[in-house]
Every structure is written in structure tokens, then in C-alpha cells.
C-alpha positions as CSV (number, residue, x, y, z in Angstrom):
1,X,35.8,-2.0,-14.0
2,X,32.7,0.1,-14.7
3,X,31.3,-0.5,-18.1
4,X,30.4,2.4,-20.4
5,X,29.4,2.8,-24.0
6,X,30.4,5.1,-26.8
7,X,30.0,4.7,-30.6
8,X,28.4,1.3,-29.9
9,X,31.4,-0.1,-28.1
10,X,31.0,-1.6,-24.5
11,X,34.4,-2.1,-22.7
12,X,34.8,-5.8,-21.8
13,X,34.8,-6.9,-18.2
14,X,37.8,-7.4,-16.0
15,X,39.1,-10.9,-16.3
16,X,39.1,-11.5,-20.0
17,X,42.7,-10.5,-20.4
18,X,45.0,-7.7,-21.6
19,X,44.8,-8.8,-25.2
20,X,41.1,-8.5,-25.4
21,X,41.2,-5.1,-23.7
22,X,43.7,-3.9,-26.2
23,X,41.4,-5.3,-29.0
24,X,38.6,-3.3,-27.5
25,X,40.8,-0.2,-27.5
26,X,41.5,-0.8,-31.2
27,X,37.7,-0.7,-31.8
28,X,37.5,2.6,-30.0
29,X,40.3,4.0,-32.1
30,X,38.6,3.0,-35.3
31,X,35.3,4.7,-34.3
32,X,34.1,7.9,-35.9
33,X,34.8,10.0,-32.8
34,X,37.3,9.3,-30.0
35,X,36.4,9.7,-26.4
36,X,40.0,10.1,-25.1
37,X,39.3,9.6,-21.4
38,X,37.2,6.5,-22.1
39,X,39.9,5.0,-24.3
40,X,42.4,5.5,-21.5
41,X,40.0,3.9,-19.0
42,X,39.6,0.9,-21.3
43,X,43.4,0.7,-21.3
44,X,43.5,0.7,-17.5
45,X,41.0,-2.2,-17.5
46,X,43.6,-4.2,-19.4
47,X,46.2,-3.3,-16.8
48,X,43.9,-4.6,-14.0
49,X,43.2,-7.8,-15.9
50,X,47.0,-8.5,-16.2
51,X,47.9,-7.7,-12.6
52,X,45.4,-9.5,-10.3
53,X,47.1,-8.2,-7.1
54,X,46.0,-4.7,-8.1
55,X,42.5,-3.3,-7.5
56,X,42.6,0.2,-9.0
57,X,44.8,2.0,-11.5
58,X,45.3,5.5,-12.9
59,X,47.5,7.5,-15.2
60,X,49.2,10.7,-14.1
61,X,50.7,13.3,-16.5
62,X,53.0,16.1,-15.5
63,X,53.3,17.6,-19.0
64,X,53.2,21.3,-19.9
65,X,55.2,24.4,-18.9
66,X,54.3,24.2,-15.2
67,X,54.4,20.4,-15.1
68,X,51.4,20.4,-12.8
69,X,50.3,16.7,-12.3
70,X,46.8,15.7,-13.6
71,X,45.0,12.4,-13.7
72,X,44.5,11.4,-17.4
73,X,42.2,8.5,-16.4
74,X,41.3,6.3,-13.4
75,X,39.7,2.9,-13.2
76,X,37.6,3.9,-10.2
77,X,37.2,6.6,-7.5
78,X,39.8,5.3,-5.0
79,X,42.6,5.7,-7.6
80,X,41.5,9.2,-8.5
81,X,41.3,10.2,-4.8
82,X,44.8,8.7,-4.1
83,X,46.2,10.7,-7.1
84,X,44.6,13.9,-5.9
85,X,46.0,13.5,-2.4
86,X,49.5,13.2,-3.8
87,X,49.0,16.4,-5.9
88,X,47.6,18.2,-2.9
89,X,50.4,17.2,-0.5
90,X,53.1,17.6,-3.1
91,X,54.6,14.1,-2.5
92,X,53.9,10.5,-3.0
93,X,54.9,7.5,-5.1
94,X,53.5,8.7,-8.4
95,X,55.2,12.1,-8.1
96,X,58.5,10.4,-7.1
97,X,58.2,7.9,-10.1
98,X,57.8,10.9,-12.4
99,X,60.7,12.7,-10.9
100,X,63.0,9.7,-11.0
101,X,61.7,8.1,-14.2
102,X,61.5,4.7,-12.5
103,X,59.4,2.4,-10.4
104,X,58.5,3.4,-6.8
105,X,56.9,0.9,-4.4
106,X,55.0,1.4,-1.2
107,X,53.9,-2.2,-0.3
108,X,52.3,-1.3,3.0
109,X,51.2,2.3,3.6
110,X,50.5,1.6,7.3
111,X,54.3,0.9,7.7
112,X,55.4,3.6,5.3
113,X,57.8,6.4,6.6
114,X,57.9,8.4,3.4
115,X,55.5,11.1,2.2
116,X,53.7,11.3,5.6
117,X,51.0,13.9,4.7
118,X,50.0,11.7,1.7
119,X,50.1,8.4,3.6
120,X,48.1,9.8,6.5
121,X,45.4,11.1,4.2
122,X,45.3,8.0,2.1
123,X,44.9,5.7,5.1
124,X,42.1,7.9,6.4
125,X,40.3,8.8,3.2
126,X,40.8,5.8,0.9
127,X,40.8,2.0,1.0
128,X,44.2,2.0,-0.6
129,X,46.9,0.1,1.4
130,X,49.5,-0.7,-1.2
131,X,50.9,1.4,-4.1
132,X,53.2,0.9,-7.0
133,X,53.9,3.7,-9.4
134,X,55.8,3.2,-12.7
135,X,57.2,5.9,-15.0
136,X,56.4,5.2,-18.7
137,X,59.6,7.0,-19.7
138,X,61.3,3.8,-21.0
139,X,58.4,3.4,-23.5
140,X,58.4,7.0,-24.7
141,X,56.2,8.8,-22.2
142,X,58.5,10.5,-19.7
143,X,55.8,12.7,-18.3
144,X,53.3,9.9,-17.5
145,X,53.2,7.4,-14.6
146,X,51.1,4.3,-14.3
147,X,49.8,4.1,-10.7
148,X,48.7,0.8,-9.2
149,X,46.6,0.7,-6.0
150,X,45.8,-2.3,-3.9
151,X,43.2,-2.8,-1.1
152,X,45.6,-5.0,0.8
153,X,49.4,-4.6,1.5
154,X,51.4,-6.0,-1.3
155,X,54.1,-8.7,-1.2
156,X,57.5,-7.5,-2.2
157,X,57.3,-9.4,-5.5
158,X,53.7,-8.3,-6.4
159,X,53.2,-7.2,-9.0
160,X,55.8,-9.4,-10.5
161,X,58.5,-7.0,-11.9
162,X,58.6,-8.7,-15.3
163,X,54.8,-8.6,-15.6
164,X,54.8,-5.0,-14.5
165,X,57.4,-4.1,-17.2
166,X,55.3,-5.9,-19.9
167,X,52.1,-4.2,-18.8
168,X,53.7,-0.8,-18.6
169,X,55.1,-1.2,-22.1
170,X,51.7,-2.2,-23.5
171,X,50.1,0.7,-21.7
172,X,52.5,3.1,-23.3
173,X,51.8,1.7,-26.7
174,X,48.1,2.2,-26.1
175,X,48.6,5.7,-24.9
176,X,50.7,6.5,-28.0
177,X,47.9,5.2,-30.3
178,X,45.3,7.3,-28.4
179,X,47.4,10.4,-28.6
180,X,48.1,10.0,-32.3
181,X,44.4,9.5,-33.1
182,X,43.5,12.5,-31.0
183,X,46.1,14.7,-32.7
184,X,44.9,13.5,-36.1
185,X,41.3,14.4,-35.3
186,X,42.3,17.9,-34.2
187,X,44.5,18.4,-37.3
188,X,41.6,17.4,-39.5
189,X,39.2,19.8,-37.7
190,X,41.8,22.6,-37.9
191,X,42.3,22.1,-41.7
192,X,38.5,22.0,-42.2
193,X,38.1,25.3,-40.2
194,X,40.9,26.9,-42.2
195,X,39.2,25.9,-45.5
196,X,35.9,27.4,-44.3
197,X,37.5,30.6,-43.1
198,X,39.3,30.9,-46.5
199,X,36.1,30.4,-48.4
200,X,34.3,33.0,-46.3
201,X,37.1,35.5,-47.0
202,X,36.7,34.8,-50.7
203,X,32.9,35.5,-50.4
204,X,33.5,38.8,-48.6
205,X,36.2,39.9,-51.1
206,X,33.8,39.3,-54.0
207,X,30.6,40.7,-52.5
208,X,32.0,43.7,-50.6
209,X,35.0,44.4,-52.9
210,X,37.4,44.0,-50.0
211,X,41.1,43.0,-50.0
212,X,42.0,39.7,-48.4
213,X,43.3,41.5,-45.4
214,X,40.2,43.6,-45.0
215,X,37.9,40.6,-45.4
216,X,39.8,38.7,-42.7
217,X,39.8,41.7,-40.4
218,X,36.0,42.0,-40.8
219,X,35.6,38.3,-39.8
220,X,37.8,38.8,-36.8
221,X,36.0,41.9,-35.6
222,X,32.6,40.2,-35.8
223,X,34.1,37.2,-33.9
224,X,35.4,39.4,-31.2
225,X,32.3,41.5,-30.8
226,X,29.9,38.5,-30.8
227,X,32.2,36.3,-28.6
228,X,31.9,33.6,-31.3
229,X,34.6,31.5,-32.8
230,X,36.0,32.6,-36.1
231,X,34.9,29.4,-37.9
232,X,31.3,29.9,-36.7
233,X,31.2,33.4,-38.2
234,X,32.7,32.0,-41.4
235,X,30.0,29.4,-41.5
236,X,27.4,32.2,-41.3
237,X,29.0,34.0,-44.2
238,X,29.1,30.9,-46.3
239,X,25.4,30.3,-45.5
240,X,24.1,33.8,-46.1
241,X,26.7,35.5,-48.2
242,X,26.9,38.3,-45.7
243,X,28.6,39.2,-42.4
244,X,26.3,38.5,-39.3
245,X,24.4,41.7,-38.3
246,X,25.8,43.3,-41.4
247,X,29.1,44.3,-39.8
248,X,32.1,45.0,-42.0
């Protein structure tokens, strides 16, 4: 696992155990700002620690109206490339796991008869030779799959099904914590922006003798004409007491 730093935290190295990786994730979640992708990558480091037969891992999401799959995080380039090949060809174990809300195994890609466009490309363009994809639906994430990639063909009992279930559940708990922190951060920023915009409207109402609707419309027009966010225009009003460029 590649190490990286943010907010003073350095993810621990592969081999120290899933519990320590989750503890590291906890430190990230407690930091002043959350790097969502890094937090997910730290989570994948714990997955690799717990499943020694696996060399790379990724998380695929097919959320949204169009349900187009995207990679939320990958432990290294081979996993990201293998994901992308499945999205491009429209078939593969991770997409099937998402569709069936279950576990899909491809122990030996060289002997695999399913998803031929993906298999051919994976054998040519990546070092991946074994794949297991696991839907996280049972743990509350029906649009996410955990994708496990191996450099060698996998035995039929690797990863061990019980271990895989435990790791998938822990991964889902970690994702829930990351998502909740991310939503909380966005809500806090949205509330702060709303307060600043409301304060700016009050300033304009007082200084320019405008109604609340007129003051908001003045802010909106400046935002549109200057291609700036409404909260940025509001900050200017709070700093100067006037609309930028004198527009109203």
C-alpha cells in the first residue's frame, strides 16, 4: 500500500492488521478536514491486511440516476485499471456482483469463459489473474462492491468465505462513517453559506432600502454576471457594505 499524508496522519503499512487500519481511519475521520478518497484508500489497506491472498482492492459504486459505475478508491493502479476495463466493456465480476447483490468469483481469468471482452483485456493489460467481487448490500451499501484482485489464480477457498464476509462488513461500516462525516461537513458548509447570504441580504436591505426579495435578486444578478458563487458575492458585501462593481 502506498503511504500518503494528510492532516498529519500517515496510513500504516500493510501487514499491521485490519484493526490498526480502522484505527487509522478513525484518526482521519477526527481530523479537521476529510480527504474522502484517502480515507477510502486507508480502508482498502485494511482489506489487504486481512486477506493475504489478495494483492489489490477497489470499491465500485453504481449510485445515481444513471447508475454509471465509478471507482470510489483503489489500492493501486492494477485495481483501477481492472475496474475501468469492466466499465468500458460493460461486463465483469464487479458489475455482476452489483447486479446480483452477491459475491462473484473468477479464480483463474485464463480459464474464464464469462465476460470475454473484459477477460481478454485484463490478461493483456493488467497483472490481474484472479478476481473476487463482493456486493456490500448486506451491510447497507447496495450500490457498492468491494473488488479483490490477485496476481496469481486463486484457490476455490481463497479468500476464505467467512473472512471475506467479516472484511466486507467492516469495510461497509468504514464507508458509512466516511459518508456520514462527508455529509456533515457539507451540511455545515451549507449552513454557514446560508448565514452569510442572509447577513448580506440584511446589509443591502439597510443600505439600499431594498426589500428582502430585491436584495436577494441583486446578489443573484451579480453572481450570474460575474460567474462567481453566491456566497462569494455575499462575502464581498459583508466586507465592503456594497455590491461588487456597484451593481444593484
